[in-house]
N, C-alpha and C positions, 0 to 999 in steps of 0.2 A: 410585482411592484419592485421598483429599483430606487434605492436611496443612495445619493452620492454624498460622501462626507466632506469633500472640499469643492470649492467653486471651480477651479481650473485644474485639470489633470495634467501631470507632467507628460512631456512628449514620449510616446511609445507605451504609456501606461493606460490601462482601462479598468473600469469598474466591473464587477461580476454581472453576467447575463446568462440566460438560459437559451441554448440553441435547440434543445429538445426538452419539453416540459413533461412531467408525469401525466398519465392519462387516467381519468376516472375509471373505476373498476367495480363491477357487480359480480360477485362470485359466491359459490355454494359453500356452506360450512364444511370444514374439514379439508378443503382444497389448499393448494399452494398459491399464495397471493404475493405480488411484488409490485413496486413502483420503481421506475428508473428515469434518470435525468442526465442531461449533458450540459455542462456549464463551461463558460469561457471567462477569461479575465487575466490581467497581468498586473501584479503577481498572481499565481495560481490561487483561486479561492478555496476556502475551507467549507465543506458541505456538511450540514447537520440536518436531522429530521426531528419533528415533534408532532403532537396531535393535540386537538383542542381540549378533549376531556380525558386526561390521563397522560402517562409518560411512555416512552419507548426504551426505557433503560433495561427492561427484562430481556436478556440476550437469548433466553430460551424461546421467546415469542417474537422478538424483533432482531434482525441482523442487518447491520449497515455495511455494505461492501463497495469496493471500487475496482472496476475492471480497466487496467491501464491499456489494454489492447484496443478495446472499443471506446475508451475514455468515458465510461458510464458509471454513474453513482446509483446504487440500488439500495432499496429498503425491502427486505424479504420477510415474509410472515408465513412460515410453514404451519400447516394444520390450522388455518385461520378459524377463529371462533366468533360467534355473534357479538360478543362484547367488544370486539376490535373494530366494529363498524363506527366510523368517525370521519371527521375532516382532518387531513394530515397536511403538514406544512414542510416545505423544503427550503432551507436557508443556504445561500452561498455568500461568503464574506471574505473580503480582503481589506487592506488598509485604506483603499480609496472608496469603498462603498459596499452596499449589501443588496442582494436580489432575493426575492421571496415569491413562491407560488404555492397555491393551495390545491388539493385534490381530494375527492370524496371516495371512500371505500364503503360499499354496500355489501352486507353479508346476509345470505338467505339461510334461515334455519330450516333444516330438513328433519322430519320425523317428530315423534312425541316423546318427551322425556318425563318419566313418572316423577322424578325428583322435583321437577319444576311444577308439575301439576299439583303435587301435595303441598308445596310451599305457598304461602300467601303472597300475593303480588305486592311488592313494595311500591310505595308512591314514587312516581317518577318526578325528577326535578325539571323535566322538560329539556334537558340538554343532550341526553343520549338519543341516538337514532333508533327507531323501532325496528324490531326483528320481524321479518315477513313470515306469515303463515298463510299458505295458499288455501283458497276456498274450492279450487278445482278438485274433482274426484279422481283425476288422473294422477297416479302415484308411481314412483320409481319401482322397478321390478323387485327390489329388495323389500319394499314395503307393501307389495300387493297382497291382499288377502285371497284365500282360495276361493275360486269362483263357484258359486252354488248352481245347482241344476236349474236350468231355465232362466238364469239371471242374464240380463243384457249388459254387454261391455260398456262402461261409461264413455269409452272412446266413440261409440255410436252416437250418443247425444251431443258430444262436443263437436263432432263433424257436422251433424245436422244443423246445429245452431248457426254455424258460419257458412253453410253451403247455400247455393242457389236452389230454388224450387225444382229446377229441371234435373238436379242431381239427387233428389230424394230417393227416387226409385232405385238407382244403382246402389246407393248406400244401404238401403233396406235389404236389397238382394244379397249384398255382401255379408251382412250380419244376420240374415235369416229372419227378418221381421216381415210378416205378411199382413198383420192387422193394421192397415194404414189409418183407419179411422181413429183407433186408439192412439197410434203414434202421433198423428197430427194434433190431437187434443192435448196430449202430454207435452209435445214440443211447444205449442203455443203458451202453455203455462210456464215452461222453463225459459222460453224467450222473454216473457214478460218479467220474470224474476231477474234474469240476467241483465235486461235493459235497466232495471231499477238499480242494480249494483253498479253498472257502468256509468250511470248518470252522476254518481258521486265524484267521478274523476274526469269525465270527458263531456264536452258540450255536444259533439256530433261525431259519428263514426260512419264512414262510407267508403265506396270503391274498394271492397275487399277482393283482392286478386290472389288466387291460390298459388302455391309454390310451383315454379316451373324452371326448366333448365334453359340457360342462355347460351349464346354462341361461343362465349369465352370460357366455357367449362365452369360456369358458376350457376348456382340456383338461387332464386330470390322470390320473395313474396312481399307485397306492399299493401298499405292501407292509408286512407286519409283520416287523420285523427286530430281533433281540436281539444287539447288538454285545458282543463280549468286552471290548474296550477302547472306552469311550465317546469317546475322543479320536481314534479311527480316522477317516481322511479319507474323505469321500464325494464321488464325481465323477459328473458327468452328461455323456453323449456323445450326439451326433446324427450318424448316418452316419459314425461313427468320429472325429468332431471334438469336442473338449471344449467344453462349453457352460457359460459362467459363470452362476452363480445366486446368489441371496441368500436368507438365512433370514428377511428382512423384505421385504415387498413394496415395493420402492423406486420411485422415479419413473422410472428409466431401464431397469432390468433387468426383462425380461419373464418370466424363469424364476425360480421360487422353490421353496424347500423348507420344509415345515411338519412339525414333529415333535410328535406327541401320544403320550406314553408310548413304546411300541415301534412305533407306526405312523408311517411316513414317507409324506408326500403331496407329490408333485412336480407343480407347476402351470405352465402356459404361458398367459399372458393375451394379449389383442389378437391373436387368431389370424389368420395369413396363409397363403396357399398354400405358401410356402416352409417352413412348419413341418412339412410332411409328411416322414416319414423314419423310420429305425430309431433309437429311443431306448434307451440302455443305462445302467444304474446300476451303478457300480463302487464297491467298498470297497477302498481302496488300489489294487492292480493286479489284483483279481479281480472278474470280472463276477458280479453277483447277479441281474439281471433284464433282459430284453430285450423290447421291445414295439414294434410297427410302427404308425405313425400314418398312415392313408390319408385323403386329402382329395379327395373327388370334385368335379368341376367342375359346379356347379349354382347357379341363381339362382331367387329367388321372382318369378314373373311376376305373381301375385296374392297379396298378403299377408293374413294373418288380420285380421279387423276386430273392433272392440268389440261385445260382445253384451249386450243388456239383456233379462233374462228375469224371469218371475214365478215364485214358488215352485211346485214340483211340475211345472215345465215343462222340457223338454229344451233345452239350448243347443248350438249348432253353430258350430264354427270350421272354416273351410276355406281351402285355398290351392292354387295351381297352380305347379308347378316347370317349369324350362326343360328338364330332361332327366329321363328315366324314373328313378324311385327306388323300390325295392321297399319300403322302410320308412324313415320319418323318426322322429325322437325328439320326443315331446310332453312338456311340463313344465307343472305347475300349482303356482303359488306356490313355484317353485324345486325341486319334487319331481318325479321321473320318473313318468309315468303309463303304465299297461299296460292291455291289453284285459281287461275283467272286468265285474262287475255294475254298477259305477258309470260306466265309460267304454267307449265303442265307438270303435275306430280303424278307419277305412275307407280303402281304396285303390282307385282306378279300375282298369279293365283295362289301360289304357295306362300306368299307374303315374305319371301326371302330376298327378292330382287327389288330394289327401289331406284327410281330414276327421277331426275329433275331436268326438264327441258326449258331452256331460256330461249324464247321465241324471238325472231327478228332482232338479232343482236345489233346493238349500236356501240359506239366507242364509250359512251357513258356507262355501259353495263360492265366495263372492265373492273375487276376486283377479286376479292377472296370470297369463295362460296364454301359452305360447310354443311355437313349432315350430322345430325345429333340423334342417337338412339339410346335412350336411358341417360347414362352419364358418359357414354362413349361418344367421341366426336372424331371426325376427320375432315380436312379441308384441302382445297386446291384452288389455283388461280384460274381465272377466265381472262384470256388475252384476246382483244378484238382489234384486228387490223383494218385499216381503211381499204375500201374497195378500189383498186387501181383501175378497174375497167369502167368505173362510173364516169359519166361526162362531167366536165367541170361545172360546178354549180347546180347539178341536177342529181336528184336522189335515184339511186340504182334500184332495180327491180328486186322483189323478194326472191331469195334463193330457195330451191326445193331440197337442197342437200343439208345434211347434219354434220356438225363437227364434234369431235370428242368421243366419249365412250372409254371403257376400261381397256379395250384391246384384248380381252380374254373372253373365253366361252362361258359367260355367266350362267347360261341355262344348264350347262354340264356341271358347273360347280354347285349350283343350287340343287340339282338332282342328286348329286353325291351327298350333299349335306342332308337332304330330305331322307335319303335311304339310311344315313347314319342315325338320324333322329328316330326313324321308325324302328331301326334295330335296337336302339337304346330303350325305346318304349316297350318293345317286345321282351327284352331281357328283364326289364322291371316287372312286366306282367307275369313272366315265367317265374320269377322269384316269389312274387306274391302268391301265384298258384301253387308253387312247391311248398311254400310255408303253410298254406291252407291244407294241402294234402297231408303234409307231415303232422299237422295238428289233428286232422281227422283220423289218421292212422294211430296216433297216440291215444286218442279217445277210444277208438275201437279196441285197441289192445288192452286198455284199462277196463273196458266193459267185458271183454272176453275173459280177462283174469277173474272177474267177479262171477261169471256164469259157469255152473257145473257142466262137466263134459258128458254128453249123451251119445247113444249109438244112433247112427243115421238109419232111417227106415229103408227097406229094400226098394220100395218104389220111388224113393227120392222125395216123396211128398210129405212124409211124417217122420218123426223121430221115435225111436224105441230103444229099449235097453234090455238085454237078456241077463237075468240073474244066474249066477253059477249054481245056486242052490234053489230049486223050485219050491221046496217046502218052506223056505224062509221068505218067500215072496210076500209083499204086502198087498198084492192085487186081489182084494176080497170084494165081495158084494154082500153087504149086510153084515152078518156076524162072523163068518169064516171065510177062508180062502178056498179057491177052486183049483184043484190040481189038474194039470194038463197031462192027460194020459196018452193021447194019440198025437204024434208030431204033425200029422197031417191036418189036425184040427187046431193047431196053435194059432191064437189071435194075433193079428197084426193091425197096425194103425194105417188106415187108408189115407186119411187126411188129419193132421194133428193141429196142435196149437201154434199160433204165432203171436208176436207182440201186438197188443191191441191198445189203441189210443182211445180212451173212453171219455166222452164229454161229461163234465161234472153235472150230476142231477139227471142224467139221461139213462135209459135202459140199455144194458150191454149184455151180449150173449157170447159165450165161449162154446164152440162146437168141436166134437171129435167124432170122426167116422171110423168104425172098425170094419174089418173084412168079414167078420161073423158076428152073430148075435151073442154078445158076452157081457158080463158085468165089469164095472170099473170103479175106481175110487178117485175123488177129487181132493187135492191138497192146495193150501195157500201158505206159502212161506213155511213149508214142512209141517203144517198142521192140517189134519183131515177136516174136510168141510162136510156139513150136513145142511139140509134145507132149513131155512129160517133166518131171522135177522136180515131180511131184505135179499137173501140169496135163495134161489130155487134150483134144485137139481132134478133133472128129468132124463128119461131114456125112451127113445122111440125106435125100437128095432136095433139097428146097428149104430144109430146116432145117439151120442151122449151130449147133453146140453147143460150148461151152467148159466143161469140168468141172474144178473144183478139188476134189480128193479130201478134203483136210483144211485148212480155211482157217486161215491164220496171219497175223500182222501184216504179213509181207512180201508177202502176197497182196493187200493193200489197195492201191488205186490207181485210175487212170482207164483203163478198158478201151474199145477202139475196134475196130469191125469195118468193113472196107472191101471193097466189091465193085464193081469198075469205078469209076464216078464217084460211087457212093453210099457213104455212110458213116453209121454210128450209133455212139454212145458212151454210156457210163454208168459211174458210180462203183461200186466194190465197197468197202463199208465193213465192216471186220472188227471185231467186238465180242463182248462176253459176254452171254449170256442172264442176266437177274437170278437171283441165287441167295441162299440163306440159309445161315448157318453151322449145321452140324449140331447143335451144342450149343444154339444159340439156337432152332433149330427144335424140338428136343426139349423145351426149357423152355417154348416157346410152346404146344406141343401139350397140355400139362397143363391139365386143366379149371380154369376160374376159378369159384370158389364164393363167392357173396355172399348176404347176407340181403336180404329185401325192404326197400326204402327206402335201401339203401346204394348206393354208386357202384361200378361195375365198371370197372377200368382194364386196358388191354392195351397192350403195347409190343413192337414187333418191330424189332430192329436189322437192317441190311443194308448191304452195301458201297455207297459213293456211286457213282452213275452219272448221266450226262447223259441228258436226255430220258426220264426214268423216271416213270411215273404210278403212284400208289398209290391203291388203292380198297379200302374195307372193306365187308363184307357181313354181314348177320344173317339167318340162315335163308334165304339166297339172295337177299335184297333188299338193294340197295345203300343204304348209310347216307350221309346228307348232314350236313354240319356245321350245327348249329342246334338249338334246342329243348333236349331232354335229351341231345343227342349233341354231343360235342366231339372233333374230329379235328385232330391236330397233325401236320404233315408237315415233317420235318427232312431234311437231306442224308443222314444216317446212320441214321435211324430214324423210325418213325411211331408215334404214340400214339392210342389210342381210349379215350374216357371216356364211359360210359353212366351218366347221373345218375339217382338215385332209381329203381333197377331194380324192375320188377314181376315177378310170377311168370310172366307171358306172355312175358317177354324170354328165357326159357330156350331154348337152341337152339345151332345151329352159328354160330360167328364165324369169318369168313374174311378174310384180307388177300391182296390180289392185286397183284403188281408187274408192270408192263408196260413194255417198251421196244421199239424197232424190231426187236430180235433175238429176242424171245420173251416168254413169260408164265410166271410162277411163282406158286404159291399156297401158303399155310400155313393150316392149319385147327386150331381149338381149340373147346372147348365152354364155354358159359356156363351155369352152374347157379345159379338164383336160389332160395334156400331161403325157405320160408314155413311158417307154421303149417298143419297139415293142414286139409282141409275137415271139416265135421261128419260123424259117422257116418250112414250111410244108414238111413232109417227105413222103415216105422214100428216103434215098440218093440212087440215081440210078447210076450205073456204065455205062457210055457211051462207054468208050474204055479203055483197059488195055493192055499194051505191056511191053517189057523189059525196055523201057525208058520213057513211058508216062502213066499216069492214068488220065482219064477225068471223072468227076462226075457231077451230075445234081440234082437240088432240086426245090421246089415250094415256092412262096412268102408267108409270114405270113398272117394269116387271120385278125389279128389286127395290124395296123401299129402304135398304141399308140397315135394317134392324130396328129402325125407329119410324113411326108413322109419318107419312108426308103431311106437313101442316098446311102448305099453300103452294101456289105456282106463281112465278114471277115472269112478267112479260116485258120484253124490250122490243123497240122498233127502230128501224133504220130506213131513211129515205133512199131509194135506189140511186146509185151514183155518188153517194156521200159516204164518209167514213165514220161519222158519229152515230153511236147507238144510244138511245134515250129510253130510260125506264118509264113504262106507261103505268104500271101498278101491279097488284097481285090479286089473286082470287083464292078462295078457300079450296081445300083438297077435294071437297065434294063436287065442285064446279069445274067442268072440263071445257068451258067455252069462254071467249072474251070478245067484247064488242069495243072496237076502237072508233070513237066518235070524233076524234080530232084529226081528220084526214082532209086533204085538199083534192078537189075533183081533178082527175087526170093524172095525178102523181102515183108513182109505184112505190111500194113499201115491202120491206123484209121484216120478218118477225122471229124472235127467239123466245122459247119457253123453257124455264128452269123449274125443276122440282126442288123443294126445300124441306128439310127436316131439322131436327135438333142438332145435327152434325154439320150442316152446311148446305151448299147448293150443289146440285148435280151438274153434269155437263148439259149443254143446251141442245134442244131440238130446234132446227131451223128449217123454214120452208124452202123447197127446192127452187121455185120460180117466184119472182116478184109479183105482188098482188096490186093491181091498179084499182084506185078508187073511182068508180064510175067508168065512163068511156073516154077515149083520147080525143081532144080537140086541139088542133095546131093552128098557129097564127098565120095570117097572110104574109106576103113578102114585103119588106121595107123598100124605101126608095134606093136607087143605085148610089153607091158611095161616090163622093166627090173629093178630089185631092185638094187639100188646102195648101200644103207646102211639102217640099221634098228635099232631102239632103242625103249624103252618102251613108248616114247612120239612122235616119228616121224619115218616115213618110206619114204625114198627118192626114186623116180621113174624116169626113163627116157625112151623115146621111139623114134621111127623114123617116119617122116611124111608119109602120104599115098602115094603110088606109083602112083595112078590114082586119080587126083583131079577133073576129068571130066570137065575140062575147066573153072572151077570157083575157084578163089583163096581161100585158106584156111586162115581164120582170127583168128583161135584159136582152142582149144581143150576142150573137156569135159571129166572128169575122173569119173568113177564109181567104187564102192567097193562092195565086197560081203563077208560077214563073213562066216567062215567055218560052214558047217552043216545047212546053210540057202540057200534059193533060190532067195532072193530079192536083186536086184542090187540098190544101193543108190548113186544118183549123188552127187558129192562133190562140184560142181559149176553149176550155172544156165547157160542156153544157151546164155543169154544176158550178161554173165560175163565170156567170154572165157579166157582160159589160153593161153597166147601168146607163151610161151617157150615150148620146148620139154622136160623139166625137172620140177618136182614138188615135194614139200615136203608135204606129207600127215600127218597132225597133229591130225586129228580127229580119233584117235585109242585108243583102250583099252589095257592096259598092259596085256600081256600073251595071247591075242586073236590072231587067225590066219586069214589072209585076202588074197584075190586075187583081182586084179585090171584089168580094161580094159579102153580103150581110144577111143573117137569118135572125128572125125574132124568136125569143125563147119565152114560153109561158109554162104553166104548171105541168102541162103534158109533155113538154120537150121542145125541141128546135123545129120551127116551122119551115115554110118554103123559102129558098134563098132569093135574094134580090138580083136584078140584072147586074152584070159585072161593071166595074168602073173602067175608065179609060186606062190604057197602058201607061205606066209611069216609070221613069228611070230613077234609081237610087243614086243620086249624085248631088253635089253642092251647086248652087247657082253661082254664076260668074260674079266676081267681087274684086274691086280695086284694093290693093294692099293697104292695110292700116295697122298701126302699132298699138299694142295694149299696155298701158301704164308703164312706159319706159322711164328709166332714171337718166337725168341729163348731166349729172356730175358724180364722179367717182374719184376717191382719194386712195392711193395705194402706197405702201411703204416700199422704198427702193429695195430690190432683191427678192421681193415676193412676186408671185405670179398675179397678173391682173386679168380678171374675167369680166367681160361686158356681155350680159345676156339680154337679148331683145326678143320679145314674143310678138307675133303678128298674126293677122288673118288675111287670107287671099285665096281666090279661086279663079283660074287654075294656079297651082303652086308657082310662086315668083322666082325670078333669078336674083340672088343676093350678092351685093358688092359692098366691100368695106373700103373707105378712104381715110387717110391720115392727113389732116390739114389740106384736104382736097387733092391729095396725091395718093397713088396706089400704096398699099401697105407693104412693109418689108417681108421678105420670104419667111423669116423666122417667126413671124406672127401667124398663129394658127387660127383658122376659121372653121367652126364646127356647125354644120347645118343639119337640122332635123325638122320633122313636120311641125310647123307652127312656131319654130324657134331657131335663132341663130346666135352663136356665141363667138366672141373674139377673145382669144387667149394670148396674153403676152407673158411668156415664161421669163423668170428672172428679170423683172422690169428695172429700167434705169431711169435717171432723171430725164434723159433725152427722149424717153418715150412719152413724156407729157405732151399732150396735143389734143386737138379736137378731132374725134373719130366720127365718121359719118357712115351710116348704113343706108344703102339704096336697095329697095325692093321693087321689082318691075315685072309685070306680067302683061298679057294681051289686053287687059282692061285699063291699066293705068300704072302709075309709078308713085312711090312715096319714099321720103328720106327722113332721117332723124340724126341730130348731132348730139354726141356725148363727149363732155370734157373729161379726160383722164388726167389726173394730177399725180405724178410719181414724185414723192418727196421722202425726206428722212428727218430724223430729229435734228434740229438746227444746231449749228456750232455757236459757241459762246460769243457774246459781243466783245469788242475791243476794250482797251483801257478806259477807266472811268475817271473823270475830273470833276472837282467840286469848286464852285465859285460863289461867294456871297455877294449878291448885288445890292441888297438893302438889308437893314437890320431885320432879323427874323425870317429871312427868305434865302434859300440856297438853290443855286442853279446847278443841276447835275447834267453832265454831258458825257457821252461815250462814243467810241468808234463803232461803226455798224458791224453786224455779224457778217462773215463772209458769204452767208446764204441769202443776204437781203436782196441782192440783185437777181438771184435765181428763183426766189419764191416771193411773189407779190402778195401772198397772204400772210407773210411773216410780220409779227409785231412784237412789242417789248412789254415786259412786266417789271415794275420797280418794287422792291421790298425794302423796308426801313427797320432799323434796330435802334432803340434808345436805351441808354445805360440805366435809366430809372425803372423801366418795365422789363428789360431783358427778354423781350419777345420780338420775333420777326413778324412783321405784318405787311401785307400788300397795300401800297399807297397809290399805285397807278397801274392800270391794265389797258391792253389794247392801244398802246402808243405806237403810232406809225412814224414818229420822229425820233431823233437821237438825243433829245434834251428833255428835261423835266424840272420844274421849279417846285422845290419842297418848301412849304410854309410852316409857320409856327416853330421855327428853330429857336430853341431856348438856350440862354447862356448857362454855363455850368454843367451841361450835359454832353455826353459823347454820342455821336451818331455814326452809324455804318449803313451803307447802301449796297444792295445787290441788284444787278441788272440781268434779266433772263430774256433770251430770244424764244419765241413760241410760234408754232405753226400747227397744222392739222395733226402732226405726229406727236406733239407734246412739247415740253420745256427743254431748253438746253441747260448745260451747266452754267452757274452764275459767274458774272464778272464782279469782283469785289472792289469797292471804292476805298480810297484812303479814309482814315479816321478823321472825323470832324468833331471838334469839341472844345474843351476847356482851354487848351494851349494853341488852338488854331489861330492863324493870322487873320485879323479882322480887316475890314475895308478901311484903308487909311482915310482920315478926314483932313483935307487941306484947308488950313485956316488963312494962309497968305497974310498972316500978321493981323487979321481982323478978329475982333472979339466974337465969340460964338453966338452972342445974342444978335449979331448983325447978319448971320448966315440965313439965306432964304432957300428953301427946298422946292419952291414952285417951279414947274417946268411943263412944257407942252408934252402931249403923248408921244411915245416912240414904241416901235415894234422891236422887242428883244429877240423873239424866236418867230419866224414867219410860218405860214401854212405850207404844207407839203402836198404835192400832187398825189391823188388817190385814183387807183384803177381797180376797184373790187368787182367780183362777179355779181350778177343779179341775185338778190336774196341774202347777201352777206351783210354783216354789220360794218358800219363806217364810223370812225372816230377821228375828228379833226381838232387840232389844238394849236394855240400860239400864245406867246408871252407878251404882255403889254405893260408899260409903266407910264406914269405921269402924275403930277401933283397940281391941283387936286385930282383924285381918282377919276379917270376918264369913264365916260359911258361908252359901251361897246354895242355895235350894231352889226348883224349878219345879213348878207345880201346874196341872192341867187339870181344871176343874170340881171343885176341891178334892181331886183325886187326884194324889199326887206322881208325877211322870213322870221323875225323875232316872235311873232304871234302865231306861227304855224305849228299846229299840234303834232305834225309828223316829225318835228325836230326837237331835241332836248338840249338846252344851253346851260352852261355853268360858267361862273367867273369867281375863281378863288385866288384872291391876292394877286390879281393881274394875269393868272393863267386862265385863258378863255378857251372853252371846249364846246364842241358841237357833236351830238351823238345821233346817228340814224340806225334804228333797230334793224330794219330789213330794207336794204337799198333797192330802189326801183329804177326802171329805165328813164323815167321822167325826172329822176333826181340828178341826172347828168347835167353839167353846166359849169359856169364860172362862179366860184364862191369868193366873197370878199368880206373882210372884217374891217370896220371903221371905228377907231377910238377917238372920242371928242371930249375936250374939257375947255375951260375958259381961255386957255392959252393957245389952243390950236387943235389940230387933229392929225392922226396918222392912220395908214391903212396898208393892208397886204392882201394879196389874192392868190388863188390856185384853181386848178381844174379838177373836176371829178368826172371820170369816165367809167360808166357802168358797162361791164361785159355781159353779153347774152349767153 
């Protein structure tokens, strides 16, 4: 708002004004906020800031600055707080006025403050703006709580709410969600709740378009949103953090909002990898739209290059990427390009080389083309040159060559890059493998450190240890030890103990085989064992056995067997065999049914266990991760995803869990639904009569996984294109009776099998099936020629005498050219001619033909008729005649004059042009073509005005036609104008004729009058062929001006101005001769003041005759034509205005020519004048 203090500003001084106003700002709490403005004014204004609810005097929170370089005034708020949200004002004041603008600051409160939660909310006075608290569960990283086991990321639900249904599967796969039924149920509940929240702020929400990269290195997403309150605040978040944006693309802010009606477009410019994330649009505290921006890591190894192509040639742009990319975006002149008739988009097998082919280049295809991969772009020009070899006005042929390309060996570059990527992947895998091996070695070393060192057995199969003192050995059997006397009989362990994985609750045996029959002792964790408490010790010859009847956790430990100086030991590890929850197993066992092309997902939960291997099988074959198979193994579950399932994938799906304690398996079935295969053929004809055709087929070999529900039958009449559905039959019925057939016609049939997934391909009969037997019609009468011309021959004939009981539906005509033997059909059998008359237009001028006709019925075309007489395709002889010619043409001098005359004649006539019955000049061109002749006068002059005659003559006769060509120009102004008052109130105006009057007999004059009281020019006389005019009702005390224009067919001339007539003008002197005025008499006989003028108008033009008569008393005026009074003739219009007598003929005729006479009569006598009217043809 601008207020000016004074009414008129001094020269060079101005009041304050804003050249740049502050921009409304929405910002997160704790950020740096600022407003800036640029003002003008002389003298320089003083700028101050204020806010509606509070002051800005606190310098710690508000800092007002001025930048003299940029000429900007700023209000800065470091570490902005929610209580600073308000409407701010900026004032610019000087001695001549004041300017003021307002701007809104919105502050978003982030997080939860305990101090605020504990304090009671104070009553609001309604003046402060509310601080926003989001309802969305997406929070900044700093506020995110630790994710619990099995908890789904809230980001999953936000993306699903805003996504299309076709994207549900990919989003579920990304987040590992396989229970689609549960997901859809919960999603519908969340959508309903979200729509209720949105309804408080928006009337409608539609056209949600996810974020995408544009050709100008920006990313944008858009929605159509109808706000209930236009003042509602709109916020933008990225990964839960508020993003400041501007409604004008500023110099610093990269995020902007553009509103066009109800459409909101949010853009991010100068894209960087950090811009990837989840973007959300909120109105107040309610989320409206969520979209994820993914930025792949990719670079252009070879960029697209400029292409110069010739018209009708293909242009190629190609590039090489650093990483495989299934599809990149191509843009042409900032518009996205798609695969189609105009463009080919090609990708190599390794997905590193990408090409764009612009097919059949034209000049309009010239422009900048760009490739976009992620946020990386490159662009180049396409220049299209005109084809110089093309004929003038004709389109050149399509060229087979291609222009463009990078000029480098792209395959080699791509191969090197592929090898580099494989090498990097190998190095990463080696590092992972080395890390696993190092971890395994560390675990082994740690286990070895805890295991006692024992002596290896001699035979390598058992472990033993010799004690240095035999008497101190613990190797006893029962109460005492056994001393080894003979070294040759020393016991040795043939097969010792090893580590045993014992399933919990199962029987477990430990066996030791000795080389001799000897006794031994069992120990567990250095404690000697005896039979009992679920443990049984037994000996069978050389075999010593320890049996644990039901392994429990307390049975786990280090077991040792000693016999003499030999010992062997092994661990007993008690654990559980992998198992499935019965509910999960029951749920998993239910078959998974998908359609062809869809993904099949399987998930099997299980209790977490160490050292457990998970393997998936399909129809007994192990599945490996890669290609169309995705296997995810987690501690508590495993998922299998089969992408783009085929019908052949149907079969048994098995998951196997294996650990040292045992193996467990779960089995389910995968059923891939598809359309059934086509019915088995061939189509058999069961019955065919004149009214019924019955056909038979066999069921398809593959029903597509779903039972065939019915068969659909279509029919086509032989020779036609249209297929008509006849109906369907149930799956049990494999025959169909077609009762709607016509005797003698042939039919084709298609049979489709249908199940719940759709229609199969069709089974079609090999040969057409005829209804009944064929009956053809007899021959019609021979064709008779009705008329013939060079473009058309009209024939007629009579219907056949014998139609053999089958109605005729039409006829087929054939022609044969003279001196040939081939008959050519002019219409197909399925396109019969219904009438017995036909115009044959497919003829060649001058050629001779004969014709014959065949009758067509339901069975086909019958016997042909006898041929007609030979007829020649040429026009009949004809005397020349002209078609609707124009007889009068007006042309402006200097322009070219064209006289076009169309004619008909046979044979073609000889054309001759004459000017006033004389041959035309050499510079006048004559252009003759078939049926038309043109006379062209370049740069016409007045001397070219004449009567031009065209003469057409052939062997039949001769015809001629006259055309008057009038070459004229805008007329020159009339000569000087004189005024004379003849009687009181009447003024006689006369002027010198225009110099063009003698050259143009169609020239006339127009008089305009100006009065001082109205000050308006008005036309008082038109179409005057004389040089005088009597103006009536001239009043005293007023000034009059008159303008005289010359006018012809080209328009008006410049006016000739009359002298001023008015207050001081000389009046007509009254001669008294000494007599008293009362003795003066004004009575006098009639007299002619202005006589009639000779008129010579062309026929059809208007005629205007006028003369001036005076007398007292007022005389009666009579008009005569050839001495016949015409006052009562309706073809003439007469006026008499204060002695100015006029006659008007609207359209003059030849019979209007003659001698015209005007007779004025009163009581004192009469006066007359006469003229001639000559009407030109």
